C-alpha positions, 0 to 999 in steps of 0.5 A: 524496514520490513513490510508487513503481511498487511502491506503486501496483501494490500498491494496484491489486492490493488494490483488485482483491481487494476488488472480485473476491475476497471469497469466492475465491482469485484466481490470480496469473496472473489478477491480472497479466492483469487489471491489466496487471502483469508476473507476475514483478513481481507475485510480489515485491509479493504476497510483501510483502503476504502476509508482512505478513498483508494477503493469504492465499496458497494454493498449488497447484490452486485456489490464489491470493490473497485479502484477510485482512480486509474492505476497510474494514480496509485503509487506503491509508496502511498499504499504502503504508507497507508497500511504500514504507517511509516517506511522508515528503516529505523525507529529514530527516523520514523517519527521525526526529530522528537522521536530520538533524544540524540537526533541533534548529535547522532553521527549516523542519523544523516545516513538513516535520513538518506536511506529513508529518502531513497526508500521513499523515492523508490516506492513513490516512483512505482505505480500500479500501472508500472507493476501491471506493465512489468508483469505483462512483459 
């Protein structure tokens, strides 16, 4: 599993909101400059986050984005799954048993399933609040 730029940037943006935007809407331009991310690329990420209800968007003067819930309500896993689709280590486990014709007789599939479960558990066990706490200690 390799987390894409989109996934990494989405995490950075969500952490930015958690740190700087609890009571105000942050303009996209401000986020782009602060995080050194192309505003155009950031627009596509914000569309995904907004449509999923992770952030609230207000257009026009005084508008911008902010988190819809407290930082502890967002897991790294939920953000990455939204932007990446799957966190599976190998393609044969990413789409369920139907994805691989050998899934019923593959000797390595249990190992990949276990790895997927470990990855999922790891990322679901970390919240935005945890990331902020780690960066401030």
